[in-house]
GUVEXTOR-284277 format. One record per residue: residue number from 0; x, y, z of N, C-alpha, C in turn. Coordinates in Angstrom, 2 decimals. Layout:
residues N
   nr      n.u      n.v      n.w     ca.u     ca.v     ca.w      c.u      c.v      c.w
  NUM        X        Y        Z        X        Y        Z        X        Y        Z
...
//
This chain:
residues 264
   nr      n.u      n.v      n.w     ca.u     ca.v     ca.w      c.u      c.v      c.w
    0   124.69   -53.73   -89.51   123.34   -53.26   -89.70   123.14   -52.10   -88.80
    1   122.55   -51.09   -89.31   122.39   -49.86   -88.50   121.15   -50.00   -87.66
    2   121.31   -49.52   -86.31   120.14   -49.57   -85.38   119.21   -48.43   -85.71
    3   117.96   -48.78   -85.63   116.92   -47.75   -85.88   116.48   -47.17   -84.55
    4   116.56   -45.89   -84.44   116.12   -45.19   -83.21   114.72   -44.72   -83.44
    5   113.85   -45.27   -82.54   112.42   -44.86   -82.68   112.18   -43.69   -81.76
    6   111.87   -42.62   -82.28   111.60   -41.40   -81.47   110.10   -41.35   -81.19
    7   109.78   -41.40   -79.90   108.33   -41.41   -79.58   107.70   -40.13   -80.05
    8   106.53   -40.33   -80.50   105.80   -39.15   -81.01   105.35   -38.30   -79.84
    9   105.57   -37.01   -79.93   105.15   -36.09   -78.82   103.65   -35.94   -78.82
   10   103.05   -35.69   -77.54   101.57   -35.57   -77.41   101.11   -34.40   -78.22
   11   100.10   -34.63   -78.91    99.61   -33.53   -79.72    99.00   -32.45   -78.81
   12    99.14   -31.21   -79.06    98.57   -30.08   -78.29    97.07   -30.08   -78.47
   13    96.40   -29.75   -77.42    94.93   -29.77   -77.56    94.52   -28.82   -78.63
   14    93.62   -29.31   -79.38    93.13   -28.50   -80.47    91.96   -27.65   -80.05
   15    91.46   -26.90   -80.94    90.32   -25.99   -80.68    89.09   -26.75   -80.26
   16    88.96   -27.91   -80.81    87.74   -28.69   -80.50    87.70   -29.07   -79.03
   17    88.85   -29.42   -78.48    88.87   -29.83   -77.08    88.55   -28.65   -76.18
   18    89.10   -27.50   -76.48    88.84   -26.29   -75.67    87.36   -25.98   -75.67
   19    86.78   -26.11   -76.84    85.34   -25.83   -76.94    84.55   -26.79   -76.07
   20    85.02   -28.05   -76.05    84.30   -29.05   -75.23    84.36   -28.70   -73.75
   21    85.55   -28.23   -73.34    85.67   -27.88   -71.91    84.81   -26.68   -71.56
   22    84.77   -25.76   -72.48    83.93   -24.57   -72.22    82.47   -24.95   -72.03
   23    82.09   -25.93   -72.82    80.69   -26.36   -72.71    80.41   -26.98   -71.35
   24    81.41   -27.64   -70.79    81.21   -28.25   -69.47    81.23   -27.20   -68.37
   25    82.11   -26.23   -68.46    82.24   -25.22   -67.41    81.08   -24.24   -67.39
   26    80.56   -23.95   -68.55    79.47   -22.96   -68.61    78.27   -23.35   -67.75
   27    77.79   -24.58   -67.89    76.65   -24.96   -67.01    77.03   -24.90   -65.54
   28    78.30   -25.32   -65.23    78.70   -25.28   -63.83    78.70   -23.85   -63.32
   29    79.17   -22.96   -64.17    79.21   -21.56   -63.79    77.81   -21.01   -63.54
   30    76.93   -21.39   -64.46    75.52   -20.92   -64.33    74.91   -21.44   -63.04
   31    75.18   -22.75   -62.78    74.63   -23.36   -61.55    75.18   -22.64   -60.33
   32    76.52   -22.34   -60.39    77.14   -21.66   -59.27    76.51   -20.29   -59.04
   33    76.29   -19.59   -60.15    75.65   -18.25   -60.05    74.26   -18.38   -59.44
   34    73.54   -19.39   -59.90    72.17   -19.59   -59.38    72.20   -19.90   -57.88
   35    73.16   -20.77   -57.51    73.26   -21.15   -56.09    73.58   -19.92   -55.25
   36    74.57   -19.14   -55.75    74.95   -17.93   -55.00    73.76   -16.98   -54.92
   37    73.06   -16.82   -56.06    71.88   -15.92   -56.06    70.79   -16.40   -55.11
   38    70.57   -17.74   -55.17    69.53   -18.29   -54.27    69.92   -18.10   -52.82
   39    71.23   -18.30   -52.56    71.69   -18.12   -51.18    71.52   -16.69   -50.72
   40    71.88   -15.78   -51.63    71.72   -14.37   -51.27    70.26   -14.03   -51.03
   41    69.39   -14.58   -51.89    67.94   -14.32   -51.74    67.42   -14.88   -50.42
   42    67.90   -16.12   -50.10    67.43   -16.76   -48.86    67.83   -15.95   -47.63
   43    69.12   -15.51   -47.65    69.61   -14.72   -46.52    68.83   -13.42   -46.40
   44    68.60   -12.80   -47.59    67.84   -11.54   -47.57    66.43   -11.73   -47.04
   45    65.80   -12.85   -47.49    64.43   -13.09   -47.02    64.40   -13.35   -45.53
   46    65.44   -14.04   -45.02    65.48   -14.29   -43.58    65.57   -12.98   -42.81
   47    66.38   -12.06   -43.33    66.52   -10.77   -42.66    65.20   -10.02   -42.69
   48    64.55   -10.10   -43.88    63.28    -9.37   -43.98    62.23    -9.96   -43.06
   49    62.30   -11.29   -42.83    61.33   -11.90   -41.92    61.61   -11.49   -40.48
   50    62.91   -11.36   -40.17    63.24   -11.01   -38.78    62.88    -9.56   -38.47
   51    62.91    -8.71   -39.48    62.63    -7.30   -39.23    61.23    -7.08   -38.70
   52    60.16    -7.75   -39.25    58.81    -7.51   -38.73    58.66    -7.90   -37.28
   53    59.56    -8.85   -36.80    59.37    -9.29   -35.42    59.20    -8.15   -34.44
   54    59.90    -7.03   -34.61    59.65    -5.93   -33.66    58.21    -5.45   -33.71
   55    57.57    -5.53   -34.94    56.22    -4.99   -35.04    55.25    -5.59   -34.05
   56    55.34    -6.91   -33.71    54.42    -7.40   -32.67    54.58    -6.66   -31.36
   57    55.85    -6.24   -31.07    56.04    -5.58   -29.77    55.12    -4.38   -29.60
   58    54.87    -3.57   -30.65    53.92    -2.47   -30.44    52.59    -2.96   -29.93
   59    52.24    -4.25   -30.27    50.95    -4.75   -29.80    50.88    -4.70   -28.28
   60    52.02    -4.82   -27.64    52.02    -4.76   -26.18    51.53    -3.41   -25.69
   61    51.89    -2.34   -26.45    51.47    -1.02   -26.00    49.95    -0.87   -26.00
   62    49.23    -1.37   -27.06    47.76    -1.29   -26.96    47.26    -2.01   -25.73
   63    47.92    -3.18   -25.42    47.44    -3.89   -24.24    47.60    -3.02   -23.01
   64    48.71    -2.30   -22.96    48.92    -1.42   -21.82    47.85    -0.34   -21.79
   65    47.45     0.14   -23.01    46.44     1.19   -23.04    45.09     0.67   -22.59
   66    44.88    -0.67   -22.73    43.62    -1.24   -22.27    43.55    -1.20   -20.75
   67    44.72    -1.31   -20.10    44.75    -1.33   -18.65    44.14    -0.09   -18.02
   68    44.29     1.09   -18.64    43.66     2.26   -18.03    42.20     2.07   -17.73
   69    41.47     1.24   -18.56    40.03     1.08   -18.29    39.77     0.62   -16.87
   70    40.55    -0.39   -16.37    40.35    -0.70   -14.95    40.57     0.50   -14.06
   71    41.51     1.39   -14.55    41.76     2.57   -13.72    40.47     3.32   -13.49
   72    39.55     3.25   -14.52    38.25     3.90   -14.33    37.46     3.30   -13.21
   73    37.74     2.02   -12.88    36.99     1.38   -11.80    37.09     2.08   -10.48
   74    38.05     3.00   -10.27    38.00     3.79    -9.04    36.68     4.50    -8.84
   75    35.62     3.99    -9.54    34.29     4.43    -9.14    33.96     3.73    -7.84
   76    35.02     3.47    -7.08    34.85     2.98    -5.72    34.21     4.05    -4.86
   77    33.98     5.22    -5.49    33.26     6.28    -4.78    31.90     5.82    -4.29
   78    31.15     4.99    -5.14    29.87     4.49    -4.62    30.04     3.78    -3.30
   79    31.19     3.08    -3.12    31.40     2.40    -1.85    31.35     3.40    -0.71
   80    31.82     4.59    -1.02    31.77     5.63     0.00    30.32     5.93     0.35
   81    29.43     5.79    -0.69    28.02     6.03    -0.43    27.50     5.07     0.63
   82    28.04     3.84     0.59    27.60     2.87     1.59    28.09     3.27     2.98
   83    29.15     4.06     2.99    29.69     4.48     4.28    28.62     5.08     5.18
   84    27.73     5.96     4.57    26.65     6.46     5.43    25.80     5.29     5.88
   85    26.39     4.34     6.50    25.67     3.17     7.00    24.29     3.59     7.47
   86    23.33     2.69     7.26    21.95     3.04     7.58    21.89     3.94     8.80
   87    21.35     5.12     8.52    21.24     6.10     9.60    20.81     5.36    10.86
   88    21.61     5.44    11.88    21.30     4.68    13.09    19.82     4.74    13.41
   89    19.20     3.56    13.38    17.78     3.51    13.69    17.55     4.09    15.07
   90    16.70     5.11    15.12    16.45     5.73    16.41    15.88     4.73    17.41
   91    16.22     4.89    18.65    15.70     3.99    19.68    14.21     4.24    19.86
   92    13.45     3.16    19.80    12.00     3.26    19.97    11.68     3.39    21.46
   93    10.88     4.39    21.77    10.40     4.60    23.14     8.98     4.05    23.25
   94     8.63     3.51    24.40     7.27     3.03    24.63     6.66     3.77    25.81
   95     5.49     4.31    25.58     4.79     5.06    26.63     3.41     4.44    26.84
   96     3.10     4.06    28.08     1.78     3.54    28.40     0.99     4.63    29.12
   97    -0.10     5.04    28.49    -0.93     6.12    29.04    -2.23     5.51    29.56
   98    -2.55     5.78    30.81    -3.82     5.29    31.38    -4.95     6.26    31.06
   99    -6.14     5.70    30.96    -7.31     6.53    30.67    -7.54     7.56    31.78
  100    -7.96     8.76    31.40    -8.27     9.81    32.37    -9.57     9.44    33.08
  101    -9.48     9.20    34.39   -10.64     8.69    35.15   -11.88     9.57    35.02
  102   -11.70    10.87    35.02   -12.86    11.78    34.97   -13.49    11.86    33.59
  103   -12.81    11.27    32.58   -13.33    11.35    31.22   -13.65     9.99    30.62
  104   -13.61     8.93    31.45   -14.06     7.65    30.92   -15.29     7.18    31.70
  105   -16.01     6.23    31.14   -17.25     5.76    31.78   -18.21     5.27    30.72
  106   -19.53     5.49    30.94   -20.52     5.05    29.96   -21.68     6.04    29.87
  107   -22.33     6.01    28.72   -23.52     6.83    28.48   -24.59     5.94    27.86
  108   -25.85     6.23    28.26   -26.96     5.38    27.81   -27.90     6.15    26.89
  109   -28.69     5.38    26.15   -29.64     5.97    25.19   -30.76     6.74    25.88
  110   -30.93     6.56    27.19   -31.97     7.29    27.94   -31.39     8.50    28.67
  111   -30.17     8.93    28.23   -29.45    10.08    28.81   -28.79     9.79    30.16
  112   -28.83     8.55    30.59   -28.15     8.19    31.84   -26.67     7.94    31.59
  113   -25.93     7.67    32.65   -24.51     7.36    32.49   -23.75     7.58    33.78
  114   -22.45     7.28    33.74   -21.63     7.43    34.94   -20.16     7.54    34.53
  115   -19.40     8.36    35.24   -17.96     8.48    34.97   -17.12     8.01    36.16
  116   -17.77     7.42    37.17   -17.04     6.98    38.36   -17.01     5.46    38.51
  117   -17.83     4.76    37.77   -17.90     3.31    37.91   -17.01     2.64    36.85
  118   -17.44     1.44    36.50   -16.80     0.68    35.41   -17.26     1.26    34.06
  119   -16.69     0.74    33.03   -17.12     1.10    31.67   -18.04    -0.02    31.21
  120   -19.29     0.33    30.98   -20.31    -0.70    30.69   -20.91    -0.49    29.30
  121   -21.04    -1.59    28.57   -21.75    -1.53    27.29   -22.74    -2.70    27.25
  122   -23.84    -2.50    26.56   -24.83    -3.57    26.47   -26.24    -3.03    26.42
  123   -27.18    -3.76    27.08   -28.59    -3.39    26.97   -29.41    -3.95    28.11
  124   -30.60    -3.42    28.22   -31.67    -4.05    28.99   -32.96    -3.78    28.21
  125   -34.07    -3.96    28.86   -35.34    -3.83    28.11   -35.68    -2.40    27.75
  126   -34.99    -1.43    28.33   -35.34    -0.03    28.06   -34.23     0.81    27.42
  127   -33.01     0.32    27.45   -31.92     1.16    26.93   -30.74     0.34    26.42
  128   -29.85     1.05    25.73   -28.55     0.49    25.34   -27.48     1.46    25.85
  129   -26.30     0.96    26.13   -25.24     1.84    26.65   -23.94     1.65    25.87
  130   -23.13     2.71    25.92   -21.84     2.72    25.22   -20.74     3.19    26.18
  131   -19.51     2.71    25.96   -18.40     3.08    26.84   -17.48     4.12    26.20
  132   -16.79     4.90    27.05   -15.94     6.00    26.57   -14.57     5.97    27.27
  133   -13.55     6.32    26.50   -12.18     6.35    27.03   -11.46     7.57    26.50
  134   -10.63     8.17    27.36    -9.88     9.36    26.97    -8.44     9.25    27.45
  135    -7.49     9.52    26.55    -6.07     9.40    26.88    -5.37    10.73    26.57
  136    -4.70    11.26    27.58    -3.99    12.53    27.44    -2.65    12.30    26.71
  137    -2.45    12.99    25.59    -1.24    12.79    24.78    -0.10    13.72    25.18
  138    -0.27    14.46    26.25     0.75    15.43    26.67     2.09    14.82    27.00
  139     2.12    13.54    27.33     3.39    12.90    27.69     4.17    12.42    26.46
  140     3.57    12.54    25.27     4.29    12.18    24.04     5.00    13.43    23.54
  141     6.34    13.44    23.50     7.07    14.64    23.08     6.65    15.12    21.70
  142     6.52    16.41    21.54     6.15    16.96    20.24     7.28    16.72    19.24
  143     6.91    16.56    17.98     7.91    16.34    16.94     8.37    14.91    16.82
  144     7.83    14.02    17.65     8.25    12.62    17.57     7.43    11.91    16.49
  145     7.93    10.77    16.08     7.22     9.95    15.10     6.61     8.75    15.80
  146     5.29     8.63    15.70     4.59     7.50    16.33     4.65     6.31    15.38
  147     5.14     5.19    15.87     5.25     3.99    15.04     4.14     2.98    15.32
  148     3.55     3.04    16.51     2.48     2.10    16.85     1.69     2.64    18.04
  149     0.41     2.31    18.06    -0.44     2.68    19.20    -1.49     1.59    19.36
  150    -1.66     1.13    20.58    -2.59     0.04    20.86    -3.53     0.41    22.00
  151    -4.83     0.23    21.75    -5.84     0.46    22.78    -6.04    -0.86    23.53
  152    -6.00    -0.81    24.89    -6.14    -2.03    25.69    -7.16    -1.81    26.81
  153    -8.12    -2.72    26.89    -9.10    -2.68    27.97    -9.21    -4.06    28.60
  154    -9.46    -4.06    29.91    -9.57    -5.33    30.62   -11.04    -5.64    30.85
  155   -11.51    -6.71    30.22   -12.91    -7.14    30.39   -13.00    -7.94    31.70
  156   -13.86    -7.46    32.62   -13.90    -8.06    33.96   -15.19    -8.84    34.24
  157   -16.32    -8.33    33.76   -17.59    -8.98    34.12   -18.50    -9.10    32.90
  158   -19.18   -10.24    32.83   -20.16   -10.47    31.77   -21.51   -10.78    32.42
  159   -22.55   -10.13    31.94   -23.92   -10.39    32.42   -24.75   -10.84    31.22
  160   -25.42   -12.00    31.36   -26.21   -12.51    30.23   -25.31   -13.03    29.13
  161   -25.80   -12.90    27.90   -25.03   -13.39    26.73   -24.86   -12.26    25.69
  162   -24.13   -11.23    26.05   -24.01   -10.09    25.14   -23.29   -10.42    23.82
  163   -22.47   -11.48    23.83   -21.70   -11.80    22.62   -22.40   -12.81    21.73
  164   -23.65   -13.12    22.02   -24.37   -14.06    21.18   -24.61   -13.42    19.80
  165   -23.79   -13.82    18.82   -23.90   -13.24    17.47   -23.52   -11.78    17.42
  166   -22.70   -11.33    18.34   -22.37    -9.91    18.41   -20.88    -9.71    18.70
  167   -20.41    -8.48    18.55   -19.01    -8.15    18.84   -18.92    -6.69    19.26
  168   -17.80    -6.35    19.91   -17.59    -4.97    20.36   -16.72    -4.25    19.33
  169   -17.23    -3.12    18.83   -16.46    -2.32    17.88   -16.07    -0.99    18.53
  170   -15.09    -0.32    17.91   -14.56     0.93    18.46   -14.76     2.07    17.46
  171   -15.21     3.22    17.98   -15.30     4.45    17.18   -14.21     5.41    17.65
  172   -13.64     6.14    16.71   -12.69     7.21    17.05   -13.51     8.49    17.19
  173   -13.47     9.09    18.38   -14.31    10.27    18.64   -13.49    11.40    19.25
  174   -14.15    12.55    19.38   -13.53    13.70    20.05   -14.63    14.40    20.84
  175   -14.75    14.05    22.13   -15.79    14.68    22.95   -15.20    15.72    23.90
  176   -13.87    15.93    23.79   -13.26    17.05    24.50   -13.00    16.84    25.97
  177   -13.20    17.91    26.74   -12.81    17.93    28.16   -13.93    17.54    29.12
  178   -15.04    17.07    28.60   -16.12    16.59    29.48   -16.92    15.52    28.74
  179   -17.50    14.60    29.52   -18.31    13.53    28.95   -19.74    13.72    29.40
  180   -20.61    14.03    28.44   -22.01    14.29    28.79   -22.96    13.33    28.11
  181   -24.24    13.44    28.46   -25.26    12.55    27.90   -25.37    12.69    26.38
  182   -25.05    13.90    25.87   -25.14    14.13    24.42   -24.10    13.32    23.64
  183   -23.09    12.83    24.34   -22.02    12.11    23.64   -22.41    10.68    23.28
  184   -23.57    10.23    23.77   -24.04     8.89    23.37   -24.19     8.85    21.84
  185   -24.76     9.90    21.28   -25.02     9.94    19.84   -24.01    10.81    19.09
  186   -22.87    11.09    19.71   -21.85    11.94    19.09   -21.39    11.35    17.75
  187   -21.34    12.21    16.72   -20.85    11.76    15.42   -19.35    11.48    15.53
  188   -18.92    10.27    15.18   -17.50     9.91    15.35   -16.61    10.53    14.27
  189   -15.35    10.66    14.59   -14.37    11.05    13.56   -14.24     9.91    12.55
  190   -14.23     8.69    13.08   -14.21     7.48    12.24   -15.03     6.42    12.96
  191   -15.93     5.78    12.22   -16.83     4.80    12.84   -16.34     3.37    12.66
  192   -16.53     2.56    13.69   -16.19     1.13    13.64   -14.79     0.91    13.04
  193   -13.79     1.46    13.69   -12.42     1.37    13.17   -11.81    -0.02    13.36
  194   -12.46    -0.84    14.16   -11.97    -2.20    14.37   -12.77    -2.92    15.43
  195   -12.59    -4.24    15.49   -13.28    -5.06    16.49   -12.38    -5.25    17.70
  196   -12.85    -4.84    18.86   -12.07    -5.00    20.08   -12.12    -6.45    20.56
  197   -13.30    -7.04    20.54   -13.45    -8.44    20.96   -14.79    -8.99    20.48
  198   -14.87   -10.31    20.43   -16.14   -10.96    20.09   -16.40   -12.15    21.01
  199   -15.76   -12.10    22.20   -15.96   -13.22    23.13   -16.02   -12.72    24.58
  200   -16.52   -13.60    25.44   -16.76   -13.24    26.84   -15.58   -13.55    27.76
  201   -14.43   -13.89    27.21   -13.27   -14.24    28.05   -12.86   -13.06    28.93
  202   -12.56   -13.39    30.20   -12.09   -12.37    31.15   -10.60   -12.20    30.90
  203   -10.25   -11.09    30.24    -8.86   -10.89    29.82    -8.70    -9.50    29.22
  204    -7.45    -9.19    28.89    -7.17    -7.94    28.17    -7.68    -8.07    26.74
  205    -8.25    -6.98    26.23    -8.70    -6.92    24.84    -7.92    -5.78    24.17
  206    -7.29    -6.08    23.04    -6.42    -5.11    22.37    -6.90    -4.77    20.96
  207    -6.63    -3.54    20.54    -6.91    -3.12    19.17    -5.87    -2.08    18.74
  208    -5.27    -2.29    17.57    -4.32    -1.32    17.03    -5.04    -0.06    16.56
  209    -4.56     1.08    17.03    -5.20     2.36    16.67    -4.15     3.39    16.21
  210    -3.07     2.90    15.64    -1.94     3.77    15.29    -2.34     4.98    14.45
  211    -3.03     4.74    13.33    -3.33     5.85    12.43    -4.24     6.89    13.07
  212    -5.06     6.46    14.04    -6.01     7.39    14.68    -5.30     8.26    15.71
  213    -4.34     7.68    16.40    -3.56     8.48    17.35    -2.67     9.46    16.59
  214    -2.08     9.00    15.48    -1.28     9.90    14.65    -2.14    11.04    14.12
  215    -3.38    10.71    13.76    -4.29    11.75    13.27    -4.57    12.78    14.36
  216    -4.71    12.30    15.59    -4.96    13.22    16.71    -3.79    14.19    16.88
  217    -2.57    13.64    16.86    -1.40    14.51    17.07    -1.21    15.48    15.90
  218    -1.39    14.98    14.67    -1.19    15.86    13.52    -2.28    16.92    13.42
  219    -3.44    16.64    14.01    -4.55    17.61    13.98    -4.51    18.55    15.17
  220    -3.52    18.37    16.03    -3.38    19.28    17.17    -4.28    18.95    18.35
  221    -4.89    17.75    18.34    -5.73    17.37    19.49    -4.83    16.92    20.64
  222    -5.20    17.28    21.85    -4.37    16.94    23.01    -4.75    15.59    23.62
  223    -5.81    14.98    23.09    -6.26    13.68    23.61    -6.60    12.75    22.45
  224    -6.52    11.45    22.76    -7.07    10.44    21.86    -8.26     9.86    22.60
  225    -9.43     9.91    21.98   -10.66     9.45    22.65   -11.38     8.41    21.78
  226   -11.94     7.43    22.47   -12.59     6.32    21.77   -13.92     5.97    22.44
  227   -14.82     5.43    21.64   -16.11     4.95    22.15   -16.22     3.47    21.78
  228   -16.67     2.66    22.74   -16.87     1.24    22.44   -18.35     0.92    22.54
  229   -18.81     0.02    21.69   -20.24    -0.33    21.64   -20.39    -1.69    20.98
  230   -21.56    -2.30    21.17   -21.83    -3.53    20.44   -22.22    -3.18    19.02
  231   -21.78    -4.01    18.09   -22.06    -3.75    16.68   -23.56    -3.69    16.43
  232   -24.30    -4.63    17.05   -25.76    -4.62    16.95   -26.31    -4.17    18.30
  233   -27.07    -3.09    18.28   -27.61    -2.53    19.53   -29.14    -2.57    19.49
  234   -29.70    -3.46    20.29   -31.16    -3.54    20.42   -31.49    -3.77    21.89
  235   -32.62    -3.27    22.32   -33.04    -3.51    23.71   -33.49    -4.95    23.85
  236   -33.48    -5.44    25.09   -33.89    -6.83    25.34   -33.46    -7.23    26.73
  237   -33.39    -8.52    26.93   -32.98    -9.01    28.25   -31.58    -8.53    28.58
  238   -31.30    -8.42    29.86   -30.00    -7.89    30.28   -28.83    -8.64    29.63
  239   -27.96    -7.88    29.01   -26.75    -8.43    28.39   -25.69    -7.34    28.44
  240   -24.71    -7.53    29.32   -23.71    -6.48    29.56   -22.29    -7.04    29.52
  241   -21.38    -6.17    29.09   -19.95    -6.45    29.20   -19.36    -5.25    29.94
  242   -18.64    -5.53    31.04   -18.09    -4.44    31.85   -16.57    -4.51    31.87
  243   -15.96    -3.36    31.66   -14.50    -3.23    31.60   -14.01    -2.33    32.73
  244   -12.78    -2.62    33.20   -12.19    -1.77    34.24   -12.02    -0.35    33.71
  245   -12.22     0.63    34.60   -12.12     2.05    34.21   -10.86     2.68    34.80
  246   -10.65     3.95    34.46    -9.51     4.68    35.00    -9.62     4.88    36.50
  247   -10.83     4.68    37.07   -11.04     4.81    38.52   -10.65     3.52    39.25
  248   -10.34     2.46    38.50   -10.08     1.15    39.09   -11.25     0.72    39.98
  249   -12.45     1.00    39.50   -13.67     0.76    40.28   -13.83    -0.73    40.63
  250   -13.40    -1.60    39.75   -13.56    -3.04    39.98   -12.37    -3.64    40.71
  251   -11.38    -2.82    41.01   -10.24    -3.26    41.82    -9.26    -4.20    41.14
  252    -9.25    -4.24    39.84    -8.33    -5.17    39.16    -6.93    -4.58    39.01
  253    -6.84    -3.27    39.05    -5.55    -2.63    38.78    -5.22    -2.56    37.29
  254    -6.09    -3.14    36.48    -5.88    -3.17    35.03    -6.61    -2.00    34.36
  255    -6.08    -0.81    34.56    -6.72     0.38    34.01    -6.62     0.39    32.48
  256    -7.58     1.04    31.81    -7.52     1.14    30.34    -6.20     1.79    29.92
  257    -5.63     1.28    28.85    -4.31     1.76    28.41    -4.30     2.15    26.93
  258    -3.46     3.13    26.65    -3.08     3.43    25.27    -1.56     3.29    25.25
  259    -1.08     2.25    24.58     0.37     1.99    24.54     0.91     2.57    23.23
  260     1.78     3.56    23.38     2.30     4.28    22.20     3.80     4.03    22.05
  261     4.21     3.66    20.84     5.64     3.50    20.53     6.03     4.65    19.60
  262     7.16     5.27    19.87     7.57     6.43    19.08     9.08     6.62    19.17
  263     9.60     7.50    18.31    11.02     7.89    18.41    11.16     9.36    18.05
//
């Protein structure tokens, strides 16, 4: 019996249909690959484009630097220099005490009587009323100075009766010149009743500020400051007197009438 040799059938070669199937599988993969590559390229490009603007913020620093010059304007520290002229050194205040001129102080009465050698007396009796006078030589005050204060001071030494009963002593600013006469009792004052010297009988110094009147004397070229003292209400009646020390020191107190002047 003859042996039969079975020859295995050879693998069939891929046909057209199989190739087409593979192409269909590769095409989507290729497309996906292209898309991935494109997306990657786009992403990288966008990253670069994002990084490029980063320098642009840096210019912002330059405006900030330009803002700094404004403080540079603050060197208006020049005004501080204005403060340098520290308050013009306040001039030293000088004080001058001027005593009343003995020959030009005293009292005058409504009956033309009076005296320049005794005390300074003001008041009344049944026949007359009297007024006191004071004169201060301004020659010791340097010309061109500025007077800052002036005070009239008299020492009340003796009281007779009750002159201050409902009454007070007032001061007139006057100019009777180089002599004191009976006519000066009724002399028209430069300023009348410029202030109250006192309203009580206490034995003590009596003061009154007279700054503006002394300044007026100097600015008007007068060489003296002169004042008259009197009771505000003047009527005759029972004896009522107030007596002040005079420039003659007649009462021996040593408390001569004063004009205290402060100036620079």
